[in-house]
N, C-alpha and C positions, 0 to 999 in steps of 0.2 A: 406028227408033232402037235398039230392042232387037237387031234382027238385026245392025245395024252394030257395036254393042258386042260382041256375041258373036263376030262374025267377027274383030274386032280382037284379042280375047283369044286366039283360036285361033292367029292369026298370030304373036303374041308368043310364045306357048308353043312353037310350032314352031321359031322362031328361036332361042329359048333352049336347046332340046333339041339343035339342031344346034351351037350355039356351045359348049356344055359340054364335049364331047369335044375339040373343037379347042383350047380353053383348057387342058384337063387335059394334053394332049400338049406344048403349048408351055411350059407351066410346069415341066416335067421339066428339071432341070439338064442342060445339054448335056455328053456325055462329053468328058473331056480329050482334046485332040488326040493323035494317034499320036505316040510318041516312042521312039527307039531308044537314046538315050545321054544322059548328063549331060555337057554340054560346059562344060569349065572353061577360061576365057580368061585369059591373062596376057602382059604386056609385060615381057620379061626381058632381061638383057645377055648375049646369045649372043655378043657381040663387044665390044671396047672394054676400058676400065680394069677395070670390075667383073665381067668374064666369069669370072675365076678364083674370085671369091667366089660368084657365082650357080651356077657348075658344082659347087662344093664344099659349099655351104651348103644352101639349100632344094631345089636341084636333085635330089640323091639321095633326099630324103624324097619329093618328088613321084613320082619313078621307082618307088620302092618301094611307095607307096601304090597306084599304078595297077596294078602287077602283082599285089598282094595282093587289091585289090577285084575286078579283072576275073577273076582266078582263081576267085573265089567266086561268079561270075556277076553281080556288080554290087552296087549298093546299092538296097535294096527301097524304093520311092516309093509310098505307099498312093494318092496322086492317080492314078497311072498303073496301079496294080494289078499291079505286077511289078518285077522287079529291073532295074536300068538300068546297064550298064557306064559308066565314066567315059572321056572322051577330051579331050586337051589341044589347045587352039588357042593356039600360043605364037608371039608376034612378037618380032623382035630390035629392041630399042631402042637398040642400039649404045652403051649407057652415055651417052645423051644424054636430058637431062630433057625437053626439048621434044618429041622424038620419042615418049618414053614417054607424055606427056600426050596427044598425037595418037592413039597407038594405044590407050590405055586408052578414050578416047571411041569409037573405032572399034569395040572389042570390046563396048561396051555398046549403042551406038546402031545400028551396022550389023550386027554379027554376033549381036547379042542373046544373049550367052552365059548359060548358066544360073548359073554361079558365077564370080566374079572372084578370082583369086589375086594375090598381092602382087607389086610391083616389087621391086627390089633396090637397097638403099642409103638412108641417112637422108634426104639431100635428095630422092631419088626418092619415097619413102614420103610425105614431107611434102607434095609436089606432088600426089601421086595420091590421098591421103585426101579432100580436099575434092571431087574429081571423083566418086568412088565415092559419097560421102555425097550429093552433088547429085542423082544419079540413083537414089538408094535401093538401092544395091548393098552388101551386107555385105563388109567388107574386114578380114580377119584378117592383120595385117601380119607379115612375116618379117624379111628382113634389113635392119634398121634401127630406130632408136628415138631420138626426140628429146625433150628437155626441152620445147621449145616446143609439141610436139604434145600433151604431157600437159595443158598449160593450155588447148589448143584443143579438147580432147575434149568440153567442155561444149556445144559446137555441132556436133559430129560423132557423132551417135547411131549411125551404121552402122559405125563405125571401132573396132577392137579391137586394141591394141598388145601383142604377145606378149614381145618381147625386152627385157631389161635394157638400161640405158643409163647415161650418165655418172654421174648422181646417183640412179640407181635400179638396183642399189644398190652400183655397182662402185667408184667412186673414193673414196667415204666409207670402205669396207672396206680398199682399198688404202692410203690414207693411214694409217690406224690400224696396219696392218701394218708400215709403214715406220717410224712413230714408235716402235713397240715395239722395233725392231732399232736405233734410234739414228740413223736417216738424218737429215742436216742440210741438204742442198743437192739441187737438181734442175734439170734442163735439159730443155725440151720442144721437140720438132719436130712440127708439126701440119699437115695439108692444109688448103688455103684453101677449105674447103666447110663445110656445117653441121656434119658430124661433127667435123671438126678444131676449129672455133670452139667448139662445146660442150664437147668434152673438155678442151681447153686452158684454157677459162674456169672449168670446175668444178674441174679439178685445181689451178688457182691458188688457188682459194678453200679447197679441202680441205688443200693442203699448208700454207697459212698457218695454218689451224686447229690444225695439230699441230706447228707450229714449224719447218717445212722452207722454207728460202729458195729462191726461184725465181731462178736465175742468169740465165736467158735463156728466151724463148719465141719460136720462130722459125716463121713461117707460110710454106708453100712452095705454089707452084701445082701442079695436078694433073699438069701436063705436065713438071715438073721430073724429070730423070734423074740428073744428077750431084750427089751428095751429099758429095763429098770435102771441100770447104771447110767445110761445116757440121760434119762429123764431126771435122775438124782443130780447129775452134773448141771443140766440146764437149770433146775430149780436153784442150786447154789449160785449159779451165775446170774440169776434174777434178771433176764432180758426183758425189755419191753415187748419184743417180737420173737415168737417162736414159729419156725417154718419146718414142715414136713414135706419135702418134695420126693414123693414116693408113690406107691400103689397101695390098694387097700391092705395087703399083708404088712405094710409098714404103718400106714396111716391109723388102722384100727388099734393095734397094740400100743402105739404111741399116745393115742388118745386115752386109752384105758389106763395106762400107767400114770398119765398125767392126772386123771381123776383120782385114782387110788392113792397117789403121793401128795395130792394137794397142790400140784403145780398149776397155777393159774395166771399165766401171763396176760399183759393188757391185750395182746393180739396173738391169736392162735389160727395159722392158716395151714391147710393140708390138702394135698391132692396130687394126682386125681384120686378120689375116694370120698371127700367130704361132699362132693357135688352130687352123689347119689342118694336116693331115698333110704337105701339100707344103711347109710351111716348113722342116721337117727335110730332106726329100728333096731340096730345092734345093742343100743344102750337103754331103750325106752322101757323095757321090762323091768330092769334093775332100778332105774333112776326116774322114770315117769316121763310124762310128755315135756317137750321143750328142753330135754336134757342136754342138748348140744347147742343151745342158744349162745350166740356170740362167736361161734366158730366160723371163720372165713373160708371160702373156697373159690376155685375158678368157675365162673358161671356167666351165662349170657342172657338168659330170659327165663320168666316164669308166667303163670297165668295172667298176671297183671300187666305184662309188657304189651299185649294187644289182644283183641278178640280172636285173632288168628292163632295166637299161641295158647290162649285158653282152650280153643277147640282141639288143638294138637294134643296137649296134655290130657284132655278128657278122653280123646280117642285112644291115646296110648294106655290110659288107666283101665280102659274097657277090655284091653287084651292082656295087660300085665299088671302085677300088684303095684301099689304106691312105692314099695321098696325098690322098684326097678326104674323109676323115673331119674332122669339125668338132666340137670339144669345147665351143664356146660355143653355136652355133645349133642342132645337131641335138637336143639335149635339150628345145628349145622348139618346134622346127617339127614334130617327131613329134606332140606333143599337138594341133598345129593341125588336122591331118587327122583325128585322132580326134574332136576337136569337131565338125568339118564332118559327119563320117559319122553321129555320134549325133544331131545336130540334124536332119538329113534324114530319118533313120529314125524318129526319135520323133514328128516333126511330120508326116511322111507327105507333105512338100510341098517344092517349090523355090521357094516364095513368099518373097521377100527379107524382107518385113515380119514374117512369122511366124518365119522363121529367126532374124531379129535379135533378136526378143523372147525367143526360147528361149535363145539364147546369153547374153544379157544376165541372165537370171534363174535360170540353172541352174548347179549345181556338176557337174564332169565327173571321172570316175575315170580318169586317164591315167597315163602313166608317171611323171609328176611327183607323183602322189598326188591329193589333193583339190585340183582345178584350178578356178579360177574368176576373173571379171574384176570389179575394183572399178569400179563405174560412177560416172560424173561428173555430179553433180547429178541434176536431174529429167529423164530422157530423154536424157542424154548418152551419150558413148562409154565404152569400157572400157579398163582397163589391168590386165594379168595381175598379180595381188597378189604382192608381194615374197616372201611366206611359201612360195611354190611354188618358189623358187629353191633348188636344191640346192647351189650354190656360186657365187662370183663371179670369184675369181682363180685362174689355173691356172700351173703352172711345169713347163717341161721337165726331167725327171729320169730318167736312164737310158733316154733315148729314147722317154719317155712323158709326156703331159701329166697331171700329178698336180693335184688340187684342193687348194690350199693356203690359201685364204681364203674365208670366207663370212659371211653375216649372222648376227645373234644370234637365230635362230629354230630351231624343232625339225627343220626339213626339211634343214637344212644337213648335208652329209656331207664332212668334210675327209679326204682320202685320203693325204696325206704332209705333213711339216713343211715350212715355208718356208725354203728355203736362202738366207742372206744372210751375207756376200757371195756372189755368183755365182762359180762357178769360172772360170778364165781360158778364153778361146777355145782350141781345140786348134791346134797348129802345122801349117800347110799342108804 
């Protein structure tokens, strides 16, 4: 009996001695798989109605960031113990929401990209946000912002909205500017999508608040090309304020028809579209320099806002033409890539949950100054605080978009006085 017991103890001991090194080696965390780059995926409008916006808005910021990061050898990711260059995997959604939805899921489920970049357009981002959130991908939105998304952020913890939108804080500022100048009547043309619906609806509320009567609010399909009847009707109504809440395919022909028909209201605001350099370049050959002076747009900053913004626009103009500059979006899209880079470098990972929590809980020092997101409830998504906005309303003056309206906070930088009434269109 004693011999059997002794033999059993020896056997157990030998097994244990053999098992210990095996366990020790198996318990060491496996090294991260080899990785040569950070793959950033996006479904973007390389064609279709929104292509002009995509090319001139977030597009140049993406290009500039890629060149800067890769020239420096990449972004250091501690999980991999080295710098990784970035590379883009971009699909063309042809400005079709259904296509964008399918491509976003392809990027996540099939391509398994490391980072997801924003689609383009208010309706597009509204459709993309729940998809990114469903699969746990951080989405810092670019071209687009919707009032309904702000309310939905409580259930979208991975979504962060960067761009100002109708009531955050553009149209309230715009209405106060008009009231101060004595405007009494307004006429609205809006595209029949989420952007147009929200802007026309909020404008009606804000105009009523300051005593401006709304003569008409006309909704047009995105396929409409002839605006002559609408402009004739607006001219006959003779409003103080004329608003085009649409995209370049609506903004440009409305402007052209107004010029051709001699419709020159005291205030003409259009966008997104008039906030891009190509707005003036579209008409400059026929009408000469400063041809759109007096037109208002949604805008945040220009070269006069700060030395940092002067440098940003100089850097952008070194890689794209002046026609591709954006005085509304670029001030907010440049911080987006700064936030992405800091979050990756500071956390040392590409893990979406860790990146999400870092972005949600930290302040960032960007071109906007102290930059952070106001989070929605317990564990919701974020909205870039309005105190980061350097401006809300721009106006073409002497061939430059000046910032003429902003909110009542210290970060606002007004670069010129608001001209009202606008000067007449130049004679063709």
